[in-house]
VODOMI-300171 format. One record per residue (C-alpha): x, y, z. Coordinates in steps of 0.2 Angstrom, whole numbers, padded with zeros to 4 digits. Example, Ala and Ser with C-alpha at 12.3 -4.5 7.8 and 13.67 -1.06 7.14 Angstrom:
{{0062,-0022,0039}}
{{0068,-0005,0036}}
This chain:
{{0740,-0574,0616}}
{{0728,-0589,0611}}
{{0730,-0607,0618}}
{{0727,-0612,0600}}
{{0738,-0604,0589}}
{{0754,-0610,0583}}
{{0769,-0600,0589}}
{{0784,-0592,0581}}
{{0796,-0579,0582}}
{{0795,-0571,0564}}
{{0781,-0574,0553}}
{{0786,-0568,0536}}
{{0770,-0563,0524}}
{{0775,-0565,0507}}
{{0785,-0580,0501}}
{{0794,-0573,0484}}
{{0811,-0568,0480}}
{{0813,-0557,0495}}
{{0804,-0563,0508}}
{{0813,-0582,0505}}
{{0830,-0573,0505}}
{{0826,-0566,0522}}
{{0820,-0584,0527}}
{{0837,-0590,0524}}
{{0846,-0578,0530}}
{{0838,-0583,0549}}
{{0843,-0600,0547}}
{{0851,-0608,0560}}
{{0848,-0591,0571}}
{{0838,-0599,0585}}
{{0822,-0590,0581}}
{{0807,-0600,0574}}
{{0802,-0592,0557}}
{{0785,-0594,0546}}
{{0785,-0590,0528}}
{{0765,-0587,0523}}
{{0763,-0588,0505}}
{{0745,-0589,0496}}
{{0751,-0595,0478}}
{{0761,-0611,0474}}
{{0779,-0606,0465}}
{{0781,-0609,0446}}
{{0787,-0624,0442}}
{{0805,-0621,0434}}
{{0804,-0629,0416}}
{{0817,-0631,0401}}
{{0807,-0614,0393}}
{{0813,-0598,0398}}
{{0801,-0588,0410}}
{{0797,-0571,0403}}
{{0801,-0562,0419}}
{{0820,-0559,0422}}
{{0829,-0548,0436}}
{{0845,-0542,0434}}
{{0855,-0548,0449}}
{{0871,-0537,0454}}
{{0887,-0543,0464}}
{{0880,-0537,0481}}
{{0864,-0550,0478}}
{{0874,-0563,0474}}
{{0885,-0563,0488}}
{{0867,-0565,0496}}
{{0864,-0579,0489}}
{{0882,-0587,0490}}
{{0880,-0585,0509}}
{{0863,-0593,0510}}
{{0869,-0607,0499}}
{{0856,-0603,0483}}
{{0870,-0597,0471}}
{{0875,-0615,0463}}
{{0857,-0618,0457}}
{{0853,-0599,0451}}
{{0871,-0601,0442}}
{{0867,-0614,0431}}
{{0852,-0604,0423}}
{{0861,-0587,0424}}
{{0866,-0578,0410}}
{{0882,-0568,0415}}
{{0884,-0551,0406}}
{{0901,-0542,0406}}
{{0898,-0526,0395}}
{{0882,-0514,0396}}
{{0877,-0500,0380}}
{{0867,-0487,0385}}
{{0862,-0473,0372}}
{{0849,-0461,0366}}
{{0839,-0465,0351}}
{{0837,-0445,0348}}
{{0856,-0440,0349}}
{{0874,-0446,0349}}
{{0875,-0450,0368}}
{{0880,-0466,0373}}
{{0889,-0476,0388}}
{{0896,-0491,0384}}
{{0901,-0499,0402}}
{{0915,-0513,0404}}
{{0916,-0525,0419}}
{{0936,-0524,0414}}
{{0937,-0506,0417}}
{{0931,-0508,0436}}
{{0943,-0524,0438}}
{{0927,-0537,0440}}
{{0924,-0551,0430}}
{{0905,-0548,0427}}
{{0894,-0533,0429}}
{{0878,-0544,0434}}
{{0869,-0559,0429}}
{{0850,-0560,0420}}
{{0841,-0573,0430}}
{{0823,-0579,0429}}
{{0813,-0576,0444}}
{{0805,-0590,0446}}
{{0824,-0599,0446}}
{{0828,-0588,0460}}
{{0813,-0593,0469}}
{{0815,-0611,0469}}
{{0832,-0610,0473}}
{{0830,-0601,0490}}
{{0813,-0612,0494}}
{{0823,-0626,0493}}
{{0836,-0619,0505}}
{{0823,-0615,0516}}
{{0815,-0632,0516}}
{{0833,-0640,0522}}
{{0831,-0626,0537}}
{{0825,-0633,0552}}
{{0818,-0617,0559}}
{{0808,-0613,0544}}
{{0792,-0619,0541}}
{{0784,-0615,0523}}
{{0767,-0609,0525}}
{{0759,-0612,0507}}
{{0746,-0612,0498}}
{{0736,-0601,0511}}
{{0726,-0584,0512}}
{{0727,-0573,0526}}
{{0710,-0569,0533}}
{{0713,-0556,0544}}
{{0728,-0547,0554}}
{{0729,-0542,0571}}
{{0742,-0532,0578}}
{{0747,-0528,0595}}
{{0763,-0525,0604}}
{{0769,-0541,0610}}
{{0761,-0553,0597}}
{{0754,-0554,0579}}
{{0742,-0563,0575}}
{{0735,-0571,0558}}
{{0720,-0579,0556}}
{{0722,-0589,0539}}
{{0707,-0596,0529}}
{{0709,-0613,0533}}
{{0705,-0609,0551}}
{{0723,-0609,0560}}
{{0729,-0595,0571}}
{{0747,-0591,0569}}
{{0755,-0579,0582}}
{{0772,-0571,0580}}
{{0783,-0557,0590}}
{{0788,-0548,0573}}
{{0778,-0550,0556}}
{{0788,-0545,0541}}
{{0778,-0538,0525}}
{{0787,-0546,0510}}
{{0770,-0549,0500}}
{{0772,-0534,0486}}
{{0766,-0517,0482}}
{{0749,-0523,0487}}
{{0753,-0529,0506}}
{{0739,-0534,0517}}
{{0753,-0533,0532}}
{{0754,-0513,0525}}
{{0737,-0511,0525}}
{{0734,-0519,0543}}
{{0747,-0506,0550}}
{{0737,-0492,0543}}
{{0756,-0486,0535}}
{{0750,-0473,0521}}
{{0758,-0478,0503}}
{{0755,-0469,0488}}
{{0759,-0478,0472}}
{{0760,-0466,0457}}
{{0760,-0472,0441}}
{{0772,-0466,0426}}
{{0758,-0469,0412}}
{{0768,-0483,0407}}
{{0766,-0501,0404}}
{{0782,-0511,0401}}
{{0779,-0526,0387}}
{{0791,-0541,0392}}
{{0794,-0555,0381}}
{{0809,-0565,0375}}
{{0816,-0566,0358}}
{{0829,-0574,0346}}
{{0840,-0561,0336}}
{{0849,-0563,0322}}
{{0868,-0558,0330}}
{{0874,-0565,0345}}
{{0870,-0554,0362}}
{{0888,-0555,0364}}
{{0885,-0558,0386}}
{{0880,-0539,0384}}
{{0865,-0529,0392}}
{{0858,-0518,0380}}
{{0848,-0503,0384}}
{{0840,-0488,0372}}
{{0832,-0472,0379}}
{{0816,-0469,0368}}
{{0804,-0453,0366}}
{{0792,-0469,0374}}
{{0801,-0478,0384}}
{{0818,-0486,0388}}
{{0819,-0503,0379}}
{{0832,-0516,0384}}
{{0838,-0532,0379}}
{{0844,-0545,0391}}
{{0855,-0559,0388}}
{{0850,-0577,0391}}
{{0858,-0590,0395}}
{{0851,-0601,0379}}
{{0857,-0587,0370}}
{{0842,-0579,0367}}
{{0837,-0561,0374}}
{{0825,-0555,0386}}
{{0814,-0539,0384}}
{{0809,-0525,0394}}
{{0801,-0513,0383}}
{{0792,-0497,0394}}
{{0780,-0489,0382}}
{{0767,-0475,0386}}
{{0750,-0480,0391}}
{{0741,-0475,0376}}
{{0751,-0486,0365}}
{{0753,-0503,0375}}
{{0737,-0512,0369}}
{{0740,-0505,0351}}
{{0756,-0514,0352}}
{{0751,-0529,0362}}
{{0736,-0532,0347}}
{{0752,-0534,0332}}
{{0753,-0550,0327}}
{{0772,-0558,0329}}
{{0780,-0553,0311}}
{{0774,-0533,0314}}
{{0777,-0534,0335}}
{{0795,-0538,0329}}
{{0797,-0528,0315}}
{{0793,-0514,0327}}
{{0805,-0518,0340}}
{{0819,-0520,0327}}
{{0815,-0504,0322}}
{{0815,-0494,0340}}
{{0830,-0507,0345}}
{{0838,-0497,0329}}
{{0843,-0515,0321}}
{{0859,-0515,0335}}
{{0856,-0533,0334}}
{{0849,-0539,0318}}
{{0832,-0546,0316}}
{{0822,-0552,0329}}
{{0810,-0569,0331}}
{{0796,-0569,0345}}
{{0800,-0583,0354}}
{{0787,-0583,0368}}
{{0771,-0575,0374}}
{{0770,-0556,0378}}
{{0763,-0550,0394}}
{{0763,-0531,0398}}
{{0765,-0523,0418}}
{{0759,-0507,0424}}
{{0775,-0494,0430}}
{{0774,-0484,0445}}
{{0783,-0479,0459}}
{{0782,-0477,0477}}
{{0790,-0477,0496}}
{{0782,-0477,0512}}
{{0788,-0464,0527}}
{{0787,-0478,0539}}
{{0796,-0497,0538}}
{{0793,-0502,0554}}
{{0783,-0501,0569}}
{{0786,-0510,0586}}
{{0784,-0529,0582}}
{{0781,-0527,0560}}
{{0795,-0522,0547}}
{{0792,-0520,0529}}
{{0803,-0525,0516}}
{{0805,-0524,0496}}
{{0791,-0519,0486}}
{{0780,-0519,0501}}
{{0789,-0504,0507}}
{{0796,-0495,0491}}
{{0794,-0495,0471}}
{{0804,-0490,0457}}
{{0803,-0490,0437}}
{{0812,-0505,0430}}
{{0824,-0495,0419}}
{{0840,-0499,0431}}
{{0835,-0516,0435}}
{{0836,-0510,0453}}
{{0821,-0516,0462}}
{{0825,-0535,0465}}
{{0842,-0530,0473}}
{{0835,-0517,0484}}
{{0824,-0528,0490}}
{{0838,-0542,0493}}
{{0848,-0527,0505}}
{{0831,-0523,0514}}
{{0830,-0542,0519}}
{{0851,-0543,0522}}
{{0850,-0527,0533}}
{{0834,-0532,0541}}
{{0841,-0549,0546}}
{{0859,-0541,0553}}
{{0848,-0529,0565}}
{{0837,-0544,0573}}
{{0854,-0557,0575}}
{{0863,-0544,0583}}
{{0851,-0541,0594}}
{{0846,-0558,0598}}
{{0865,-0562,0599}}
{{0866,-0547,0612}}
{{0849,-0554,0620}}
{{0840,-0539,0617}}
{{0822,-0536,0613}}
{{0828,-0540,0593}}
{{0807,-0535,0588}}
{{0806,-0517,0597}}
{{0802,-0503,0588}}
{{0820,-0495,0595}}
{{0829,-0511,0587}}
{{0818,-0511,0571}}
{{0822,-0491,0566}}
{{0840,-0498,0564}}
{{0836,-0507,0549}}
{{0824,-0493,0544}}
{{0839,-0479,0545}}
{{0850,-0491,0536}}
{{0839,-0494,0521}}
{{0827,-0477,0520}}
{{0840,-0466,0513}}
{{0847,-0477,0499}}
{{0830,-0484,0494}}
{{0823,-0465,0492}}
{{0839,-0460,0484}}
{{0837,-0473,0471}}
{{0818,-0471,0466}}
{{0820,-0452,0463}}
{{0833,-0455,0451}}
{{0826,-0470,0443}}
{{0811,-0457,0442}}
{{0822,-0440,0435}}
{{0828,-0453,0422}}
{{0811,-0456,0415}}
{{0807,-0439,0414}}
{{0824,-0434,0408}}
{{0824,-0449,0395}}
{{0806,-0451,0390}}
{{0800,-0437,0380}}
{{0803,-0426,0363}}
{{0810,-0409,0369}}
{{0823,-0402,0358}}
{{0833,-0395,0373}}
{{0832,-0409,0385}}
{{0837,-0421,0371}}
{{0854,-0410,0371}}
{{0856,-0408,0387}}
{{0855,-0429,0391}}
{{0865,-0432,0376}}
{{0879,-0421,0381}}
{{0878,-0427,0400}}
{{0880,-0445,0393}}
{{0895,-0441,0380}}
{{0903,-0432,0397}}
{{0899,-0447,0408}}
{{0908,-0460,0395}}
{{0923,-0449,0393}}
{{0925,-0447,0411}}
{{0929,-0464,0418}}
{{0931,-0460,0437}}
{{0911,-0454,0437}}
{{0908,-0468,0425}}
{{0913,-0479,0438}}
{{0906,-0472,0453}}
{{0890,-0474,0444}}
{{0893,-0495,0439}}
{{0899,-0498,0457}}
{{0884,-0489,0463}}
{{0873,-0500,0454}}
{{0884,-0516,0459}}
{{0879,-0514,0474}}
{{0895,-0509,0480}}
């Protein structure tokens, strides 16, 4: 240990949604926590941000326990229904919250709103330090002490270092944990639009040969678009003027909500998937995108990260209360065992869906349309899909 270092029990690298969720779940734990973040978070304004997440009921329960939900709920759009269909046939599924006795399937919330609410809760916690903006020059790992050397000259030490720093995780690289991110050969175009017909608090998803197109309801009546396209088609679509882009969007969406008007800038993000073999080492753990990436077609990426944070916090607290070595490898493996299988299953499922639906094969078209019809007409199977997606 360094005599000049600032000492913490836990340092979380990454002050995004998942890292801040973990920090808040460790509030009042008796452990000193530091959150290290490179960039100042974006300020929430009256303008709706184009990056949103579909938050399921399990994540809502986590946010309620933290105390961050009221602020999020003020900018959240509830959705009660979900329509999913295949553009190449007659197959479709309609999910209705009333069918499973619930008041909502989930909520669409801007990422900036989630992060701001979580940050405000963390700032009120006496045992949590917000260390931002700052970059990490180097990371030194050892059995009992992990060190961060910051670009401002400070040295931070901790017993447990958590990587919540995304798919290009600096913590993961320092730990020499392999991560192969495989490209889907797609990018997702995101933007906000106004539609001629109201979204009716419904999430809409159309599977096209180029990839899934989602219209997600926003609290101001607009819709958030996530349009996954083959890499070869994205630049041309982004280069279209607003009117031409909207005409392409209307046609791909089969005019389900009438005419479309663009009300935000467009952005495009590469899509890929991957999974680490190790979530943990002695004194180190990975959560969220630092450990796993999936296709956004079911909107589960952020929710998996929130569940990672909740599980890791529970494992740490259980060991800490029992006066056991909460940062030891044998303790942290309980978190890995609890989350790795579920996350892998979701990753492989989303990859399979992408391969099944994003193609022009006539035989696969028949198979997937028949499957959609079968599931829609089988309430038990449909409700199992729905409850799993809701985190139950």
